[in-house]
N, C-alpha and C positions, 0 to 999 in steps of 0.2 A: 345576650345583650342586656337583659335586665340587671344581671349581676354586675356587668361592666358599668352601667349607668349608676347603680347604687354606689359602687366604689368611687366613681368620679365625683358624685355629689358629696360623699363622705370626706374625700380629700380636699375638696374646695370649700367645705363649710367652715365658717369662722367659729362655730361651736365645737367644743370637744366632744368626740364620739368614740365610744369603746364598746366592746363586747366581752362579756364575762361569763365563765362557765359556772356550774352549780357549786363548785368547790371554791369559787372566788378568784380564779386565775384569769388574767387578762388574755383574751384570744386575739384581739386586734385593737389598735388605736389609730386615730387619724392624725394628720399633720398638725392640727390645732393642739392636740395633746402634747406632742413633742415640743412644739413652739412654746406653749404655756408653761410646761413643767421642766424644760431644759434637758430632757433625756432623748436619746435616739429610740426609735420604735423597738429595735431588737434588745434594748436594755429593759423594756417593760413587758413585752409579750412573754407569757409564761410565768411572770411574777404574780404574786398575790396582790389584789387591789389595795390591801392595807399598806403596801410599800410606800405609797405616796401620802398617806393620811397622817395628819398631825397626831402625836401620841395622846394628847388630851381628848381627841375626838374618837379614838379607836374603839373603846368599849361600846359607845352608843352606835357607831356605824356598823360594828360587827353584829350587834343585836338586830339592827335594822335589816342587815343582809339576810340573816337567818329567818326573820319574820317575812321578808320579801318573797321567799321561796314558797310560802304557804298562802300568800295573798294574790289578788288579781288587780288589774288596772295599773295606773302609773303612780309612783311615789315621788314626791319632790322634797328636797331638803337642801340646806346649805352646809358646807363642810370645809374645814381648814385642811390644806394640803401643804406638803413641803417640796419646794422647788429644789432642783439638783444643787443649787448654790446654798441651800439652807433657808432661803427666804420663804415666808409664809404667804400662801395664796389662798384666797377665799373663792370657792366655786359653788354655784347653784347647779343642782343636778335634778334631772328627771329620769327615773329608772323604770323600765317596763317590767311586767311580770315575765317569768321565763316562758320561752316558746316550747314547742313540742320536743325540742332537743335539750331543753333545760338551759338555754342560753339567754342571758339578760342583755338588753341594749340600754346603754346609759348615754345621755346627752347633757353636757355641762356648759356653763358659761362663766368666764372669769369676772367676778364682781369685786376684785380687790380694790380697784380705784374707788368704787362706790362706797365700800366699807371705810376706806381711809377718809373720804369726804364726810361720812356720818360721824366720824370721830373728830375731825378737824373743825367742823362748823360749830359744835357746842364750845370747843376751846376758844375759837375766835369770838364767839358771843360773850363768853365769860371775860375774855380779855377786854373787849369793848366796854362791858358793864363796869369793870374795875376802873378803867380810864374815866368813864362818866362819873363814877362815884367819887373820884379823887378831885374833880374840878372844883375850884373854890366858889364859883358862881352857879346860878341856876341855869340849867340847860333843858331845852325841850325841842323836840323834833315834831313838826306838824306837817300835814299833807297839803296839797295844793288848795284844798277847801278850807284850810285853817284849823283842822281838828288835830289835837295833840295825840301822837301815837307812840312817843317814847320820851322819857325825861329822866333826870337824876333826882336823888333824894333831896338835894338842896332846893329844888322847886317846891317840893312838898313842905319843907321846913320854912321857907321864906313866904310862901303863899298861905300856909296854914290849911291847905286842902289835903284830903287824904288821897291815896293812890287811886281808889275807886272813883272819887270825884274827878280827879284830873283826867282819867281815862274817858270821861264824857264831855270834856270841856273844849271850847273853842279858844284859840290863842288870844283873841280880844277880850275874853272873859277875865283875863288877868290885868287889864288896862282900865284906868279910870275913863269915864264916858267922854270927857272933853279931849282926851288924847287919842281916842280910838281912830279917828279919821287920819291923823298923821301916821300912826303905826300901820294902819291898813295900806296907806299909800307907800310907806317904806317897804312893806312886804312885796308889793307889786314891783317896786324898783329892784328888789333882790331877785325876784323871779325873772325879771327882764335882763338885769345887768350882772347877776351872779352874787352880789354882796352889797350890803348897805348898813348904815348905823343911824340910830335915832334915839334921842333922849325923850323919855316919857315917864309918867308916874304909874307905877304898878299898884294894883289894888289887892289887898289881902282879903281873906274870907271874913275877917272881923271888921272890915271897912277901913282899916288903916292903909295909908298910902306912903310909898317910898319912891323917890326918883332913881331911875336906873338908866344906864346907857346900854341899849339893846344892839347887839350885832347879829344880823341875819345873813346866812349864806345859803345859796341854792345848790342842791345836789340831787342826783337821781336816786330814787329808791323804788325798787320793784317796778321799774319802767315809768315812774311818774316823778315830777319835780317836787 
């Protein structure tokens, strides 16, 4: 009964589960392995575990398997694998030390989507930074409390403030005193209506002032307006 329950749990698990002998041959794989890697179970059982490993990861994983036979406890690592289609899959593994029969149990999870996101997010950030840098005017993004959290280089150039100074500033710090009330009211209009425009004098670090047409748009960032 215990073995039947263990088999049921293995087959129903969303995690990849397999058993490997001391020589590195696969003794069993669950349904998640076949689904994730594109092979049938009988294509894998009896094969060496390196059959599915990306060739660039082979030396390190082979060395780890050898060391695993002499160590105790659980070892965790990430590894690239080759799907039957040739697609690269990233898997996180937790591998036990061998039992009394010299058999290892390995449990894995497909983290390919997470790895793709890790690559995509910096690319999207770099793309957004390039767009901001190309804007002809000054741009700054401030939070609901009015503190600047992102800006382009044109803001530094036109205001004469350094990046370190801008990072500590309130949006109204760039406005002459007599226009702060109108700009503050316009910001509230943008928060309520989504967009607004206001003409006001900007104040540089050296005290010089220039008239600008400010356009403010409301959008959600990190759950806040």
